[in-house]
C-alpha positions in Angstrom: 38.6 -39.3 -37.6 35.0 -38.6 -38.2 32.4 -41.3 -37.8 28.8 -42.0 -38.4 26.7 -44.8 -37.1 28.3 -48.1 -37.5 26.3 -51.3 -38.1 28.2 -54.2 -36.5 27.4 -57.7 -35.2 31.0 -58.7 -34.5 34.0 -57.1 -32.8 34.9 -55.3 -29.6 35.3 -51.9 -28.0 37.9 -50.7 -25.6 37.3 -48.5 -22.6 40.1 -46.4 -21.0 39.9 -44.5 -17.7 42.4 -41.8 -16.8 42.0 -40.4 -13.3 42.1 -36.7 -12.4 45.5 -37.2 -10.8 46.8 -39.2 -13.7 48.0 -41.8 -11.1 45.2 -44.3 -11.7 44.5 -45.8 -15.1 42.4 -48.8 -16.3 41.7 -50.3 -19.6 38.9 -52.7 -20.5 38.0 -54.9 -23.4 34.2 -55.3 -24.0 31.9 -57.0 -26.4 29.2 -55.1 -28.4 26.7 -55.6 -25.6 28.9 -53.6 -23.2 30.0 -56.7 -21.2 33.5 -56.3 -19.9 35.6 -59.3 -20.9 39.0 -58.2 -19.5 40.0 -55.3 -17.3 43.6 -54.2 -16.5 44.5 -51.7 -13.8 47.8 -50.1 -13.1 47.7 -47.5 -10.3 50.9 -45.6 -9.5 52.2 -44.5 -6.1 53.0 -41.0 -7.4 51.6 -38.3 -9.7 53.2 -39.1 -13.0 54.1 -37.0 -16.0 52.1 -37.3 -19.2 54.6 -39.5 -21.1 54.6 -42.0 -18.2 50.8 -42.3 -18.2 50.7 -42.7 -22.0 53.5 -45.4 -22.0 51.6 -47.3 -19.3 48.3 -47.1 -21.2 50.0 -48.4 -24.4 51.3 -51.4 -22.5 47.8 -52.0 -21.1 46.2 -51.6 -24.5 48.6 -54.1 -26.0 47.6 -56.5 -23.2 43.8 -56.3 -23.7 44.0 -56.2 -27.6 46.5 -59.1 -28.1 45.4 -61.3 -31.1 44.4 -64.3 -28.8 41.9 -62.0 -27.1 40.2 -60.9 -30.3 38.6 -64.2 -31.5 35.4 -62.5 -32.6 36.6 -59.7 -34.8 38.6 -56.5 -34.4 38.5 -53.4 -32.2 35.8 -51.0 -33.5 35.9 -48.1 -31.1 37.8 -46.7 -28.1 36.1 -44.7 -25.4 38.2 -42.7 -22.9 36.8 -41.3 -19.6 39.1 -38.5 -18.3 39.0 -37.0 -14.8 39.3 -33.4 -15.9 37.9 -30.7 -18.2 37.4 -32.2 -21.6 36.3 -30.9 -25.0 34.7 -34.0 -26.6 33.8 -32.0 -29.8 37.5 -31.4 -30.6 38.9 -34.5 -28.8 41.0 -32.4 -26.4 41.8 -32.6 -22.7 41.6 -29.0 -21.6 43.1 -29.6 -18.1 43.4 -32.1 -15.2 42.9 -30.2 -12.0 45.1 -32.6 -10.0 47.9 -33.3 -12.6 50.2 -31.3 -14.9 51.1 -31.6 -18.5 47.7 -32.3 -19.9 46.6 -28.8 -20.9 45.0 -28.8 -24.3 46.3 -32.3 -25.0 44.9 -33.8 -28.2 44.1 -37.2 -26.6 41.6 -38.3 -29.3 44.1 -37.9 -32.1 46.7 -39.6 -30.0 44.7 -42.8 -29.6 43.4 -42.8 -33.1 46.9 -42.7 -34.5 48.1 -45.3 -32.1 45.3 -47.8 -32.7 43.9 -46.7 -36.1 40.4 -46.9 -34.6 37.9 -44.1 -34.0 38.1 -42.7 -30.5 35.5 -40.8 -28.3 36.7 -39.0 -25.2 34.7 -37.3 -22.5 34.8 -36.2 -18.9 34.6 -39.2 -16.4 31.5 -37.9 -14.7 29.7 -37.7 -18.1 30.9 -41.2 -18.9 29.7 -42.5 -15.5 26.3 -40.8 -16.0 25.9 -42.6 -19.4 26.8 -45.9 -17.7 24.2 -45.4 -14.9 21.5 -44.4 -17.4 22.1 -47.3 -19.8 22.8 -50.1 -17.3 22.6 -48.8 -13.8 20.4 -46.8 -11.4 19.1 -44.5 -14.1 17.7 -47.0 -16.5 14.3 -45.7 -17.9 14.9 -42.2 -16.6 14.8 -39.3 -19.1 16.4 -36.5 -17.0 19.3 -37.6 -14.9 21.9 -35.8 -12.9 24.9 -37.9 -11.9 27.3 -36.5 -9.2 30.7 -38.1 -8.8 31.9 -37.5 -5.3 35.5 -38.7 -5.5 38.9 -37.0 -5.0 37.2 -34.1 -6.8 33.5 -33.6 -7.6 32.1 -33.9 -11.1 28.7 -34.0 -12.6 27.0 -35.3 -15.7 23.6 -34.4 -17.1 21.8 -36.9 -19.3 18.7 -35.7 -21.2 16.7 -38.2 -23.3 19.6 -40.6 -23.3 22.2 -38.1 -24.4 24.9 -36.3 -22.5 24.4 -32.5 -22.3 27.7 -30.8 -22.8 26.8 -27.1 -22.9 28.2 -24.4 -25.2 31.9 -25.0 -24.4 31.6 -28.6 -23.2 31.9 -27.6 -19.6 28.4 -28.5 -18.4 28.4 -30.5 -15.2 31.4 -29.0 -13.5 29.4 -28.7 -10.3 32.4 -29.2 -8.0 33.2 -25.6 -8.8 29.9 -24.2 -7.7 30.4 -21.5 -5.0 28.6 -22.7 -1.9 30.5 -20.9 0.9 31.7 -17.3 0.8 35.4 -17.2 1.9 35.4 -21.0 2.2 38.4 -23.4 2.0 40.7 -23.3 -1.1 39.7 -25.5 -4.0 42.0 -27.5 -6.3 41.3 -24.9 -9.0 42.8 -22.2 -6.8 39.5 -20.4 -5.9 37.7 -20.5 -2.6 34.5 -21.9 -1.2 33.7 -24.3 -4.0 31.7 -27.5 -3.3 34.7 -29.7 -4.1 36.7 -28.1 -1.3 34.0 -29.0 1.2 32.3 -32.2 0.1 34.8 -34.3 -1.9 36.4 -37.4 -0.5 39.7 -35.6 -0.2 38.2 -32.6 1.6 36.3 -34.8 4.1 39.4 -36.9 4.9 41.8 -34.0 5.1 39.4 -32.1 7.4 38.9 -35.1 9.6 42.6 -35.8 10.0 43.3 -32.1 10.6 40.7 -31.6 13.3 41.3 -34.9 15.1 44.8 -33.8 16.2 43.1 -31.7 18.9 40.6 -34.3 20.0 42.2 -37.5 21.5 38.9 -39.5 21.5 38.5 -38.9 17.8 42.1 -39.6 17.1 41.8 -42.9 18.9 38.6 -43.8 17.0 40.4 -43.2 13.7 43.3 -45.4 14.7 40.8 -48.1 15.7 39.1 -48.0 12.3 42.3 -47.8 10.3 44.5 -50.3 12.2 46.7 -47.4 13.3 47.1 -45.9 9.8 45.2 -42.7 10.3 46.2 -41.4 6.8 44.2 -44.3 5.3 40.8 -43.2 6.7 38.1 -43.1 4.0 35.2 -40.7 3.6 32.8 -43.7 4.2 34.6 -44.3 7.6 34.1 -40.6 8.6 30.3 -41.1 8.0 30.4 -44.3 10.1 32.2 -42.5 12.9 29.5 -39.8 12.8 26.8 -42.4 13.0 28.6 -43.8 16.1 28.4 -40.4 17.7 31.8 -38.9 17.2 31.3 -35.1 17.5 34.1 -34.1 15.0 32.9 -36.6 12.4 29.3 -35.4 12.9 30.4 -31.8 12.3 32.1 -32.7 9.1 29.2 -34.9 7.8 26.7 -32.1 8.6 28.8 -29.7 6.6 28.8 -32.1 3.6 25.0 -32.4 3.9 24.6 -28.6 4.2 26.8 -27.6 1.2 26.0 -30.5 -1.0 22.3 -29.9 -0.3 22.6 -26.2 -1.2 24.4 -27.1 -4.5 21.9 -29.8 -5.4 18.8 -27.7 -4.5 20.0 -25.0 -6.8 20.6 -27.5 -9.6 17.2 -29.1 -9.0 15.5 -25.7 -9.5 17.5 -25.1 -12.6 17.2 -28.4 -14.5 14.4 -30.3 -12.7 15.9 -33.8 -12.9 13.8 -36.8 -12.1 16.7 -38.6 -10.3 20.1 -37.6 -8.8 22.6 -40.5 -8.8 25.5 -40.3 -6.4 28.7 -42.1 -7.2 32.4 -42.0 -6.2 34.0 -42.7 -2.8 31.7 -40.5 -0.7 28.6 -42.3 -2.1 29.9 -45.5 -0.5 28.4 -44.1 2.7 25.0 -45.1 1.3 22.0 -44.1 3.3 24.1 -42.2 5.8 24.7 -39.7 3.0 21.5 -40.1 1.0 18.7 -40.0 3.5 19.7 -36.6 5.2 20.6 -35.2 1.7 17.2 -36.1 0.3 15.5 -34.4 3.3 17.8 -31.3 2.9 16.7 -31.0 -0.8 13.1 -31.3 0.1 13.5 -28.6 2.7 15.3 -26.2 0.4 13.3 -26.6 -2.8 9.8 -25.6 -3.8 7.4 -28.4 -2.8 6.5 -29.3 -6.4 10.1 -29.5 -7.4 12.0 -31.0 -4.4 9.5 -33.8 -3.7 9.6 -35.1 -7.3 13.3 -35.8 -7.4 14.8 -39.1 -6.0 18.4 -39.3 -4.7 19.9 -42.7 -5.1 23.3 -44.4 -4.9 24.8 -45.4 -8.3 24.9 -49.2 -9.1 28.3 -49.3 -10.8 30.2 -48.0 -7.7 34.0 -47.8 -8.3 33.5 -49.3 -11.8 31.3 -46.4 -13.1 34.1 -44.6 -15.0 35.4 -47.6 -16.8 31.9 -48.9 -17.6 31.2 -45.4 -18.8 34.3 -45.4 -21.1 33.0 -48.6 -22.7 29.5 -47.0 -23.1 31.2 -43.9 -24.8 32.8 -46.3 -27.3 29.4 -48.0 -28.0 27.5 -44.7 -28.6 27.6 -44.9 -32.4 27.6 -48.7 -32.9 24.2 -50.2 -33.7 
């Protein structure tokens, strides 16, 4: 379904988020100002097949688009933020790195046929970048790099208000930058990628793995998690490091080192005015940002590194769903 700019004063848009594992979905109904009126979330305890995810999304869509919800017009657009490699030009999900059954899936056509409404799909980091530029930490900025530090690592580049997609719509896949020769195995199957060293999953997995040999660290983890070590978060690893735990400090230093290398290289290449950090790891706040800003200053040419600001995103865990809504609003005036 091809669309041009739509002039509208009444109606709604719908935002849909599909996580990189396919186990976390959310759907939101929003007005034409981007204000979310209703949000439905249905996480699953397992990694589901494609059909299960789509059935769940249909139920959620029915809930947020029921006639009693739509007092001010109809649904005009749907925006979908997907935690994987997406081709927005053709409306296709190329792959989800943490789930099967999505390769070359025509998601845009699927939603357009189901809802009879134009649909825009994109990678979740691109969507989150758009959200931060339009209503978050990047308002007023022209050259913005967004980095989503979640289960995986994604990036979105916004130039003059528009997402930069690249030749094959793969721009921003910074989680797969090679930062450590012969480093740990990444979700994509290769080794030494940033995602394998600085994602929330990598931080937690390394912390739990190393703590087995260090009783003091193991005890500290149990204290923080109420005895549920497997529930430790990346933010808690940063807190333990700040408290002086040597194992946590080692892991956090590695995150600063390899994330710093990746960002310094990107800064030299695209010269953004601001780098916005989102996702679970960014919840560490200044414990992540201050040393990372210093690392970038040290690694970059003075005129380049000192001009870029590193900040925490304002939308937090809502960035992807807010971004999905912003995708839907892109061609509505």
